[in-house]
NUSESE-928898 format. One record per residue (C-alpha): residue number from 1; residue in one letter; chain; x, y, z. Coordinates in steps of 0.001 Angstrom, whole numbers, plus 524288, in hexadecimal, padded with zeros to 5 digits. Layout:
BEGIN
<pt num="NUM" residu="A" chaine="A" east="X" north="Y" up="Z"/>
...
END
This chain:
BEGIN
<pt num="1" residu="X" chaine="A" east="C3D81" north="8BDCE" up="0E82D"/>
<pt num="2" residu="X" chaine="A" east="C3474" north="8C20B" up="0F33B"/>
<pt num="3" residu="X" chaine="A" east="C3375" north="8D0DE" up="0F4B3"/>
<pt num="4" residu="X" chaine="A" east="C3B7C" north="8D23E" up="0E84B"/>
<pt num="5" residu="X" chaine="A" east="C3825" north="8E0A0" up="0E630"/>
<pt num="6" residu="X" chaine="A" east="C3D1F" north="8E454" up="0F3BA"/>
<pt num="7" residu="X" chaine="A" east="C49B8" north="8DCAF" up="0F1EA"/>
<pt num="8" residu="X" chaine="A" east="C4BAB" north="8E2AE" up="0E471"/>
<pt num="9" residu="X" chaine="A" east="C4B5B" north="8F049" up="0EA8D"/>
<pt num="10" residu="X" chaine="A" east="C5583" north="8EC02" up="0F48E"/>
<pt num="11" residu="X" chaine="A" east="C5E6D" north="8E6C5" up="0E9DE"/>
<pt num="12" residu="X" chaine="A" east="C5D63" north="8F376" up="0E249"/>
<pt num="13" residu="X" chaine="A" east="C6066" north="8FB25" up="0EEA5"/>
<pt num="14" residu="X" chaine="A" east="C6C4B" north="8F29B" up="0F146"/>
<pt num="15" residu="X" chaine="A" east="C712B" north="8F4B6" up="0E359"/>
<pt num="16" residu="X" chaine="A" east="C7070" north="90383" up="0E4A1"/>
<pt num="17" residu="X" chaine="A" east="C76A3" north="90325" up="0F23A"/>
<pt num="18" residu="X" chaine="A" east="C821B" north="8FB34" up="0ECFF"/>
<pt num="19" residu="X" chaine="A" east="C83BD" north="904B2" up="0E1B7"/>
<pt num="20" residu="X" chaine="A" east="C8491" north="90FF9" up="0EB5E"/>
<pt num="21" residu="X" chaine="A" east="C8E16" north="9089E" up="0F415"/>
<pt num="22" residu="X" chaine="A" east="C9763" north="902EE" up="0E9E6"/>
<pt num="23" residu="X" chaine="A" east="C949D" north="90ACD" up="0DDC8"/>
<pt num="24" residu="X" chaine="A" east="C923D" north="90572" up="0D03C"/>
<pt num="25" residu="X" chaine="A" east="C9B40" north="8F9C8" up="0CDE8"/>
<pt num="26" residu="X" chaine="A" east="CA40D" north="8F95B" up="0C20C"/>
<pt num="27" residu="X" chaine="A" east="C9F32" north="8F045" up="0B743"/>
<pt num="28" residu="X" chaine="A" east="CA519" north="8E2B8" up="0B74A"/>
<pt num="29" residu="X" chaine="A" east="CAD8D" north="8DFB2" up="0AB81"/>
<pt num="30" residu="X" chaine="A" east="CA6C7" north="8D5CA" up="0A2E2"/>
<pt num="31" residu="X" chaine="A" east="CAE02" north="8C8DF" up="0A1C5"/>
<pt num="32" residu="X" chaine="A" east="CAB65" north="8BC43" up="09A86"/>
<pt num="33" residu="X" chaine="A" east="C9FC4" north="8B498" up="09FB2"/>
<pt num="34" residu="X" chaine="A" east="CA83D" north="8A924" up="0A416"/>
<pt num="35" residu="X" chaine="A" east="CB121" north="8B254" up="0ABB9"/>
<pt num="36" residu="X" chaine="A" east="CA563" north="8B8C9" up="0B1F4"/>
<pt num="37" residu="X" chaine="A" east="CA03A" north="8AB5B" up="0B57C"/>
<pt num="38" residu="X" chaine="A" east="CAC6A" north="8A8BA" up="0BDA7"/>
<pt num="39" residu="X" chaine="A" east="CABEC" north="8B64A" up="0C3BF"/>
<pt num="40" residu="X" chaine="A" east="C9DB0" north="8B3E8" up="0C740"/>
<pt num="41" residu="X" chaine="A" east="CA14D" north="8A743" up="0CE3B"/>
<pt num="42" residu="X" chaine="A" east="CAC2D" north="8AE0D" up="0D5C5"/>
<pt num="43" residu="X" chaine="A" east="CA2F6" north="8B938" up="0D979"/>
<pt num="44" residu="X" chaine="A" east="C9942" north="8B039" up="0E05E"/>
<pt num="45" residu="X" chaine="A" east="C9780" north="8B490" up="0EE8A"/>
<pt num="46" residu="X" chaine="A" east="CA244" north="8BE90" up="0EC50"/>
<pt num="47" residu="X" chaine="A" east="CA3EE" north="8CAFC" up="0E45B"/>
<pt num="48" residu="X" chaine="A" east="CA5C2" north="8CD07" up="0D5CD"/>
<pt num="49" residu="X" chaine="A" east="CB24E" north="8D4D3" up="0D7D1"/>
<pt num="50" residu="X" chaine="A" east="CB89B" north="8C9D0" up="0DFAF"/>
<pt num="51" residu="X" chaine="A" east="CB464" north="8BFCF" up="0D598"/>
<pt num="52" residu="X" chaine="A" east="CBA6E" north="8C7C5" up="0CA90"/>
<pt num="53" residu="X" chaine="A" east="CC745" north="8C8CC" up="0D1E9"/>
<pt num="54" residu="X" chaine="A" east="CC7DD" north="8BA28" up="0D48E"/>
<pt num="55" residu="X" chaine="A" east="CC48F" north="8B6C2" up="0C676"/>
<pt num="56" residu="X" chaine="A" east="CCF49" north="8BFB5" up="0C18C"/>
<pt num="57" residu="X" chaine="A" east="CD8EB" north="8B87D" up="0CA69"/>
<pt num="58" residu="X" chaine="A" east="CD443" north="8AB36" up="0C571"/>
<pt num="59" residu="X" chaine="A" east="CD63C" north="8AF14" up="0B741"/>
<pt num="60" residu="X" chaine="A" east="CE3F0" north="8B3B1" up="0BA52"/>
<pt num="61" residu="X" chaine="A" east="CE72F" north="8A673" up="0C05A"/>
<pt num="62" residu="X" chaine="A" east="CE1CF" north="89E3D" up="0B515"/>
<pt num="63" residu="X" chaine="A" east="CE49A" north="89DE3" up="0A695"/>
<pt num="64" residu="X" chaine="A" east="CD677" north="89DA3" up="0A223"/>
<pt num="65" residu="X" chaine="A" east="CC8C9" north="89945" up="0A612"/>
<pt num="66" residu="X" chaine="A" east="CCBB8" north="88B43" up="0A270"/>
<pt num="67" residu="X" chaine="A" east="CD6A8" north="88AB4" up="0AC77"/>
<pt num="68" residu="X" chaine="A" east="CCD3A" north="89075" up="0B64E"/>
<pt num="69" residu="X" chaine="A" east="CC368" north="885D7" up="0B292"/>
<pt num="70" residu="X" chaine="A" east="CCCCD" north="87A8A" up="0B4D3"/>
<pt num="71" residu="X" chaine="A" east="CD238" north="87FF7" up="0C182"/>
<pt num="72" residu="X" chaine="A" east="CCDC2" north="87772" up="0CCF6"/>
<pt num="73" residu="X" chaine="A" east="CC3AF" north="87E56" up="0D562"/>
<pt num="74" residu="X" chaine="A" east="CCC3A" north="87D0C" up="0E17A"/>
<pt num="75" residu="X" chaine="A" east="CD79E" north="883B8" up="0DABD"/>
<pt num="76" residu="X" chaine="A" east="CCEA7" north="88E09" up="0D50A"/>
<pt num="77" residu="X" chaine="A" east="CC95A" north="890A6" up="0E29B"/>
<pt num="78" residu="X" chaine="A" east="CD717" north="893AE" up="0E773"/>
<pt num="79" residu="X" chaine="A" east="CD8FD" north="89CD2" up="0DBDE"/>
<pt num="80" residu="X" chaine="A" east="CCC9E" north="8A423" up="0DF82"/>
<pt num="81" residu="X" chaine="A" east="CD140" north="8A51C" up="0ED92"/>
<pt num="82" residu="X" chaine="A" east="CC9FA" north="8AE24" up="0F6A6"/>
<pt num="83" residu="X" chaine="A" east="CC6FA" north="8B811" up="0EC25"/>
<pt num="84" residu="X" chaine="A" east="CB8BA" north="8B3E3" up="0ECA5"/>
<pt num="85" residu="X" chaine="A" east="CB19E" north="8AB33" up="0F669"/>
<pt num="86" residu="X" chaine="A" east="CADDF" north="89D03" up="0F3D4"/>
<pt num="87" residu="X" chaine="A" east="CB9AF" north="89AC5" up="0EB05"/>
<pt num="88" residu="X" chaine="A" east="CB84F" north="88BF7" up="0EB1D"/>
<pt num="89" residu="X" chaine="A" east="CAA4A" north="88B5A" up="0E653"/>
<pt num="90" residu="X" chaine="A" east="CAC9E" north="89635" up="0DC71"/>
<pt num="91" residu="X" chaine="A" east="CB888" north="88F4C" up="0D6D3"/>
<pt num="92" residu="X" chaine="A" east="CB05C" north="88314" up="0D4A0"/>
<pt num="93" residu="X" chaine="A" east="CA57E" north="88AF5" up="0CE39"/>
<pt num="94" residu="X" chaine="A" east="CAF23" north="89187" up="0C4F4"/>
<pt num="95" residu="X" chaine="A" east="CB4B5" north="88460" up="0C0BD"/>
<pt num="96" residu="X" chaine="A" east="CA70B" north="87E94" up="0BF13"/>
<pt num="97" residu="X" chaine="A" east="CA23E" north="88A31" up="0B719"/>
<pt num="98" residu="X" chaine="A" east="CAE0C" north="88A5E" up="0ADF2"/>
<pt num="99" residu="X" chaine="A" east="CACED" north="87BBA" up="0ABC1"/>
<pt num="100" residu="X" chaine="A" east="C9E65" north="87D29" up="0A8C9"/>
<pt num="101" residu="X" chaine="A" east="CA129" north="8878F" up="09E71"/>
<pt num="102" residu="X" chaine="A" east="CAC0A" north="87F36" up="0989D"/>
<pt num="103" residu="X" chaine="A" east="CA321" north="87360" up="09770"/>
<pt num="104" residu="X" chaine="A" east="C982E" north="87AE5" up="090DB"/>
<pt num="105" residu="X" chaine="A" east="C9F7A" north="88437" up="0880C"/>
<pt num="106" residu="X" chaine="A" east="CAC27" north="87CC3" up="085ED"/>
<pt num="107" residu="X" chaine="A" east="CB2B1" north="889B9" up="08945"/>
<pt num="108" residu="X" chaine="A" east="CB3D5" north="892D6" up="094F2"/>
<pt num="109" residu="X" chaine="A" east="CABCA" north="89DAD" up="08F0F"/>
<pt num="110" residu="X" chaine="A" east="C9E44" north="8A37C" up="09184"/>
<pt num="111" residu="X" chaine="A" east="C9E56" north="8AEE0" up="087F5"/>
<pt num="112" residu="X" chaine="A" east="C937D" north="8A85C" up="07FFB"/>
<pt num="113" residu="X" chaine="A" east="C89EA" north="8AC30" up="08AD5"/>
<pt num="114" residu="X" chaine="A" east="C8A4E" north="8BA39" up="085E1"/>
<pt num="115" residu="X" chaine="A" east="C82BF" north="8B5A9" up="079DB"/>
<pt num="116" residu="X" chaine="A" east="C783B" north="8AF23" up="081E9"/>
<pt num="117" residu="X" chaine="A" east="C6CBD" north="8B4E0" up="0891B"/>
<pt num="118" residu="X" chaine="A" east="C6F16" north="8B8DA" up="0971E"/>
<pt num="119" residu="X" chaine="A" east="C65AE" north="8AECC" up="09C9C"/>
<pt num="120" residu="X" chaine="A" east="C6B9D" north="8A3EC" up="09470"/>
<pt num="121" residu="X" chaine="A" east="C7957" north="8A814" up="0987D"/>
<pt num="122" residu="X" chaine="A" east="C7586" north="8A820" up="0A6D1"/>
<pt num="123" residu="X" chaine="A" east="C6F48" north="89AB4" up="0A5F8"/>
<pt num="124" residu="X" chaine="A" east="C7B82" north="8955B" up="09F75"/>
<pt num="125" residu="X" chaine="A" east="C844D" north="89AF8" up="0AA06"/>
<pt num="126" residu="X" chaine="A" east="C7BB8" north="89605" up="0B515"/>
<pt num="127" residu="X" chaine="A" east="C7C58" north="88852" up="0AF74"/>
<pt num="128" residu="X" chaine="A" east="C8B3A" north="887DD" up="0B0B9"/>
<pt num="129" residu="X" chaine="A" east="C913B" north="880D3" up="0BC4F"/>
<pt num="130" residu="X" chaine="A" east="C9628" north="88A44" up="0C69C"/>
<pt num="131" residu="X" chaine="A" east="C8F03" north="89632" up="0C141"/>
<pt num="132" residu="X" chaine="A" east="C80F6" north="897E8" up="0C5EC"/>
<pt num="133" residu="X" chaine="A" east="C77CB" north="8A3C0" up="0C551"/>
<pt num="134" residu="X" chaine="A" east="C8097" north="8AD3D" up="0CCC2"/>
<pt num="135" residu="X" chaine="A" east="C8C9B" north="8AB7B" up="0C426"/>
<pt num="136" residu="X" chaine="A" east="C8414" north="8AB36" up="0B7EC"/>
<pt num="137" residu="X" chaine="A" east="C7EA1" north="8B894" up="0BBC4"/>
<pt num="138" residu="X" chaine="A" east="C8CA8" north="8BDAE" up="0BD00"/>
<pt num="139" residu="X" chaine="A" east="C8FC5" north="8B97C" up="0AF19"/>
<pt num="140" residu="X" chaine="A" east="C82FE" north="8BE9C" up="0A958"/>
<pt num="141" residu="X" chaine="A" east="C8497" north="8CBBE" up="0B031"/>
<pt num="142" residu="X" chaine="A" east="C9310" north="8CEAB" up="0AE49"/>
<pt num="143" residu="X" chaine="A" east="C9679" north="8C766" up="0A1A8"/>
<pt num="144" residu="X" chaine="A" east="C8A05" north="8C5EA" up="099C7"/>
<pt num="145" residu="X" chaine="A" east="C83BC" north="8D332" up="09C2E"/>
<pt num="146" residu="X" chaine="A" east="C777D" north="8CD1D" up="0A1D4"/>
<pt num="147" residu="X" chaine="A" east="C6F68" north="8CF6C" up="0ADEB"/>
<pt num="148" residu="X" chaine="A" east="C733B" north="8C816" up="0BA28"/>
<pt num="149" residu="X" chaine="A" east="C7525" north="8CA3D" up="0C8C1"/>
<pt num="150" residu="X" chaine="A" east="C7DB3" north="8BF9B" up="0CECF"/>
<pt num="151" residu="X" chaine="A" east="C7998" north="8BB28" up="0DC71"/>
<pt num="152" residu="X" chaine="A" east="C8244" north="8B210" up="0E46D"/>
<pt num="153" residu="X" chaine="A" east="C8091" north="8ACC2" up="0F235"/>
<pt num="154" residu="X" chaine="A" east="C8754" north="8B855" up="0F888"/>
<pt num="155" residu="X" chaine="A" east="C7EB7" north="8C20F" up="0F14B"/>
<pt num="156" residu="X" chaine="A" east="C7299" north="8BA6F" up="0F506"/>
<pt num="157" residu="X" chaine="A" east="C76CB" north="8BA22" up="1034D"/>
<pt num="158" residu="X" chaine="A" east="C7929" north="8C8D7" up="103DB"/>
<pt num="159" residu="X" chaine="A" east="C6C6E" north="8CC16" up="0FCD6"/>
<pt num="160" residu="X" chaine="A" east="C64E5" north="8C3AB" up="10677"/>
<pt num="161" residu="X" chaine="A" east="C6BF3" north="8C911" up="11254"/>
<pt num="162" residu="X" chaine="A" east="C694D" north="8D71A" up="10E29"/>
<pt num="163" residu="X" chaine="A" east="C5AEE" north="8D3D2" up="10B95"/>
<pt num="164" residu="X" chaine="A" east="C5C27" north="8D795" up="0FD46"/>
<pt num="165" residu="X" chaine="A" east="C5551" north="8CB27" up="0F8AB"/>
<pt num="166" residu="X" chaine="A" east="C4C30" north="8C126" up="0FE67"/>
<pt num="167" residu="X" chaine="A" east="C52A1" north="8B908" up="1090B"/>
<pt num="168" residu="X" chaine="A" east="C4F6D" north="8AC40" up="10221"/>
<pt num="169" residu="X" chaine="A" east="C539C" north="8B04B" up="0F45C"/>
<pt num="170" residu="X" chaine="A" east="C5D61" north="8A711" up="0EDCE"/>
<pt num="171" residu="X" chaine="A" east="C67F9" north="8A9D1" up="0E3B0"/>
<pt num="172" residu="X" chaine="A" east="C5FEF" north="8A82E" up="0D720"/>
<pt num="173" residu="X" chaine="A" east="C548B" north="8B012" up="0DCA2"/>
<pt num="174" residu="X" chaine="A" east="C5D67" north="8BB0A" up="0E13F"/>
<pt num="175" residu="X" chaine="A" east="C6516" north="8BBD7" up="0D492"/>
<pt num="176" residu="X" chaine="A" east="C589A" north="8BC64" up="0CC7C"/>
<pt num="177" residu="X" chaine="A" east="C530C" north="8C6B6" up="0D5BE"/>
<pt num="178" residu="X" chaine="A" east="C5F11" north="8CF72" up="0D4C1"/>
<pt num="179" residu="X" chaine="A" east="C5F2E" north="8CE50" up="0C5F9"/>
<pt num="180" residu="X" chaine="A" east="C513C" north="8D388" up="0C602"/>
<pt num="181" residu="X" chaine="A" east="C5495" north="8DE9D" up="0CF6E"/>
<pt num="182" residu="X" chaine="A" east="C6147" north="8E2F1" up="0C8EB"/>
<pt num="183" residu="X" chaine="A" east="C60E1" north="8E6EB" up="0BAAE"/>
<pt num="184" residu="X" chaine="A" east="C6A94" north="8E212" up="0B091"/>
<pt num="185" residu="X" chaine="A" east="C714F" north="8EF58" up="0B044"/>
<pt num="186" residu="X" chaine="A" east="C7341" north="8EF1A" up="0BF12"/>
<pt num="187" residu="X" chaine="A" east="C76B9" north="8E0B1" up="0C0A5"/>
<pt num="188" residu="X" chaine="A" east="C858F" north="8E1DB" up="0BF0F"/>
<pt num="189" residu="X" chaine="A" east="C86B4" north="8ED35" up="0C89F"/>
<pt num="190" residu="X" chaine="A" east="C7D93" north="8E6D4" up="0D26B"/>
<pt num="191" residu="X" chaine="A" east="C8504" north="8D9EC" up="0D1D1"/>
<pt num="192" residu="X" chaine="A" east="C921C" north="8E09E" up="0D426"/>
<pt num="193" residu="X" chaine="A" east="C8CCD" north="8E88F" up="0DF7F"/>
<pt num="194" residu="X" chaine="A" east="C862C" north="8DCB8" up="0E59A"/>
<pt num="195" residu="X" chaine="A" east="C92BE" north="8D4DF" up="0E420"/>
<pt num="196" residu="X" chaine="A" east="C99F1" north="8DF43" up="0EBC5"/>
<pt num="197" residu="X" chaine="A" east="C8F07" north="8E054" up="0F5D1"/>
<pt num="198" residu="X" chaine="A" east="C8DD8" north="8D1D9" up="0F8DF"/>
<pt num="199" residu="X" chaine="A" east="C9C7F" north="8CF5D" up="0F7B5"/>
<pt num="200" residu="X" chaine="A" east="C9E6A" north="8D6D3" up="1046A"/>
<pt num="201" residu="X" chaine="A" east="C96EA" north="8CC02" up="10B7F"/>
<pt num="202" residu="X" chaine="A" east="C9F24" north="8C0CB" up="10627"/>
<pt num="203" residu="X" chaine="A" east="CA9C6" north="8C140" up="1108C"/>
<pt num="204" residu="X" chaine="A" east="C9FF3" north="8C046" up="11BAD"/>
<pt num="205" residu="X" chaine="A" east="C981E" north="8B4A4" up="116CA"/>
<pt num="206" residu="X" chaine="A" east="C9A9E" north="8A5F9" up="115B1"/>
<pt num="207" residu="X" chaine="A" east="C98DE" north="8A5F3" up="106F9"/>
<pt num="208" residu="X" chaine="A" east="C99B7" north="89732" up="105EF"/>
<pt num="209" residu="X" chaine="A" east="C8DB0" north="895FE" up="10E8D"/>
<pt num="210" residu="X" chaine="A" east="C856E" north="8A008" up="1074A"/>
<pt num="211" residu="X" chaine="A" east="C7DB1" north="895F2" up="0FF5B"/>
<pt num="212" residu="X" chaine="A" east="C7993" north="88F5B" up="10BFF"/>
<pt num="213" residu="X" chaine="A" east="C76AA" north="89C59" up="11298"/>
<pt num="214" residu="X" chaine="A" east="C6E15" north="8A09D" up="10746"/>
<pt num="215" residu="X" chaine="A" east="C655C" north="894B7" up="10785"/>
<pt num="216" residu="X" chaine="A" east="C5773" north="8982F" up="10B83"/>
<pt num="217" residu="X" chaine="A" east="C53B5" north="8946E" up="11938"/>
<pt num="218" residu="X" chaine="A" east="C4B90" north="887FC" up="119EF"/>
<pt num="219" residu="X" chaine="A" east="C3D1C" north="88A09" up="11CD5"/>
<pt num="220" residu="X" chaine="A" east="C3943" north="88868" up="12B1A"/>
<pt num="221" residu="X" chaine="A" east="C351D" north="87AC6" up="12EEC"/>
<pt num="222" residu="X" chaine="A" east="C266C" north="87913" up="130A5"/>
<pt num="223" residu="X" chaine="A" east="C21E4" north="877F7" up="13EC4"/>
<pt num="224" residu="X" chaine="A" east="C1FDC" north="86A16" up="143BA"/>
<pt num="225" residu="X" chaine="A" east="C11C0" north="8655A" up="14309"/>
<pt num="226" residu="X" chaine="A" east="C09FF" north="866DF" up="14F98"/>
<pt num="227" residu="X" chaine="A" east="C083B" north="85A4A" up="1572F"/>
<pt num="228" residu="X" chaine="A" east="BFA1E" north="855A7" up="157B1"/>
<pt num="229" residu="X" chaine="A" east="BF4E9" north="85400" up="16586"/>
<pt num="230" residu="X" chaine="A" east="BF0C3" north="84600" up="168B8"/>
<pt num="231" residu="X" chaine="A" east="BE210" north="84370" up="168F4"/>
<pt num="232" residu="X" chaine="A" east="BDB7D" north="8442C" up="17649"/>
<pt num="233" residu="X" chaine="A" east="BD717" north="8369E" up="17AB4"/>
<pt num="234" residu="X" chaine="A" east="BCBE9" north="836DE" up="184C1"/>
<pt num="235" residu="X" chaine="A" east="BCF72" north="82FE8" up="1914D"/>
<pt num="236" residu="X" chaine="A" east="BC651" north="82519" up="19647"/>
<pt num="237" residu="X" chaine="A" east="BC411" north="82133" up="1A475"/>
<pt num="238" residu="X" chaine="A" east="BC884" north="81369" up="1A6BA"/>
<pt num="239" residu="X" chaine="A" east="BBF3E" north="80AF9" up="1AF04"/>
<pt num="240" residu="X" chaine="A" east="BC3F6" north="804F6" up="1BBC0"/>
<pt num="241" residu="X" chaine="A" east="BC8F1" north="7F70D" up="1BADE"/>
<pt num="242" residu="X" chaine="A" east="BBDF6" north="7ED0E" up="1BB90"/>
<pt num="243" residu="X" chaine="A" east="BB2F8" north="7F68D" up="1B837"/>
<pt num="244" residu="X" chaine="A" east="BAC4F" north="7F78F" up="1AB3F"/>
<pt num="245" residu="X" chaine="A" east="BABF4" north="804B3" up="1A4CA"/>
<pt num="246" residu="X" chaine="A" east="B9F96" north="80C27" up="1A788"/>
<pt num="247" residu="X" chaine="A" east="B9617" north="80D1E" up="19C5D"/>
<pt num="248" residu="X" chaine="A" east="B927A" north="81AEE" up="1996C"/>
<pt num="249" residu="X" chaine="A" east="B8446" north="81CAF" up="195EA"/>
<pt num="250" residu="X" chaine="A" east="B7EEC" north="828F7" up="19054"/>
<pt num="251" residu="X" chaine="A" east="B7355" north="82F27" up="19709"/>
<pt num="252" residu="X" chaine="A" east="B677B" north="832A5" up="18EEC"/>
<pt num="253" residu="X" chaine="A" east="B64E6" north="840D0" up="18CF7"/>
<pt num="254" residu="X" chaine="A" east="B5CD9" north="846F1" up="197C0"/>
<pt num="255" residu="X" chaine="A" east="B5F8F" north="83C14" up="1A192"/>
<pt num="256" residu="X" chaine="A" east="B61BC" north="8408D" up="1AF84"/>
<pt num="257" residu="X" chaine="A" east="B6C40" north="83B52" up="1B845"/>
<pt num="258" residu="X" chaine="A" east="B66F8" north="83469" up="1C48B"/>
<pt num="259" residu="X" chaine="A" east="B679F" north="83BA3" up="1D14C"/>
<pt num="260" residu="X" chaine="A" east="B72E8" north="838F8" up="1DA10"/>
<pt num="261" residu="X" chaine="A" east="B7042" north="82D2E" up="1E2EA"/>
<pt num="262" residu="X" chaine="A" east="B645C" north="8286A" up="1DB3D"/>
<pt num="263" residu="X" chaine="A" east="B643E" north="81A45" up="1D729"/>
<pt num="264" residu="X" chaine="A" east="B6421" north="817C2" up="1C8EC"/>
<pt num="265" residu="X" chaine="A" east="B5B15" north="80D13" up="1C448"/>
<pt num="266" residu="X" chaine="A" east="B6025" north="80445" up="1B9EF"/>
<pt num="267" residu="X" chaine="A" east="B58B2" north="80580" up="1AD5F"/>
<pt num="268" residu="X" chaine="A" east="B51B5" north="7F959" up="1A8BF"/>
<pt num="269" residu="X" chaine="A" east="B5369" north="7F552" up="19ADE"/>
<pt num="270" residu="X" chaine="A" east="B4748" north="7F82B" up="1926B"/>
<pt num="271" residu="X" chaine="A" east="B3CA5" north="7ED9E" up="19087"/>
<pt num="272" residu="X" chaine="A" east="B41F8" north="7E5AE" up="19BF0"/>
<pt num="273" residu="X" chaine="A" east="B3708" north="7DD5E" up="1A255"/>
<pt num="274" residu="X" chaine="A" east="B37BC" north="7D503" up="1AECD"/>
<pt num="275" residu="X" chaine="A" east="B38D5" north="7C690" up="1ABF4"/>
<pt num="276" residu="X" chaine="A" east="B2EE0" north="7BE2C" up="1B3A5"/>
<pt num="277" residu="X" chaine="A" east="B3388" north="7B0EE" up="1B85F"/>
<pt num="278" residu="X" chaine="A" east="B2AB9" north="7A530" up="1B4F0"/>
<pt num="279" residu="X" chaine="A" east="B27BF" north="79A82" up="1BF2C"/>
<pt num="280" residu="X" chaine="A" east="B2EBD" north="78DF8" up="1BCF8"/>
<pt num="281" residu="X" chaine="A" east="B2650" north="78327" up="1B6F4"/>
<pt num="282" residu="X" chaine="A" east="B2224" north="777CF" up="1C02B"/>
<pt num="283" residu="X" chaine="A" east="B2411" north="76A51" up="1BAC9"/>
<pt num="284" residu="X" chaine="A" east="B1B1B" north="75F60" up="1C07D"/>
<pt num="285" residu="X" chaine="A" east="B2059" north="751C1" up="1C0B2"/>
<pt num="286" residu="X" chaine="A" east="B1760" north="7464C" up="1BE3A"/>
<pt num="287" residu="X" chaine="A" east="B15EE" north="73C55" up="1C8DF"/>
END
């Protein structure tokens, strides 16, 4: 990221300002990775606390995760209600993610990720339908004890607006940048504080249009090429009708122009001699 050291100082300053304003947040209770996956989906462009409350309501309304998996997305969207924004798209992502886990593992369980390396676990989660890097970071951070800083569209928008990152930074670049700025021991606190900070902007923004709003501006169009001026064609004087064009003769160097009114003798061609006429021969007739 351009000017990364300056932006890193701003992020650190924001972290300490949020600590002073809100205090140190209480640690989040660790849950199973598959539960945290659903909470991470619900927390997109919202807050973690709202996502936890909605997930608790969903589990009370269903027998188990399998019933949640087979619930139509439209019905699941109504169950989510207005507890978090973008309920329709989040319901579809939850169904897609649970079906992806069921196809791969033949069970709705992700506890085996605790025995894998953090990078391998993250890559596995990101490869699931409906998950992606942001939700994967939620699971790694809050269920697998790894280092991650989730960044969604709302977080990216607020960071850009407050000039805390480069104005053209995208989601993957920003998430990687924050994970370099914030240590593993600070990541959980920072994520909770940022969730609270950006969640205050959610009600004032058209969240469904954020992906379009975050697209980089197209480069300016190049100026049109300058039009070449047409070549200058010398104008010629047309002779009068019935007259032949005058022949232009060049004067030898040093030649003087004749005085005004003086007659100009025509030059004779060289070696021209006068031709003498011979008398006609006389023919005598015999008598």
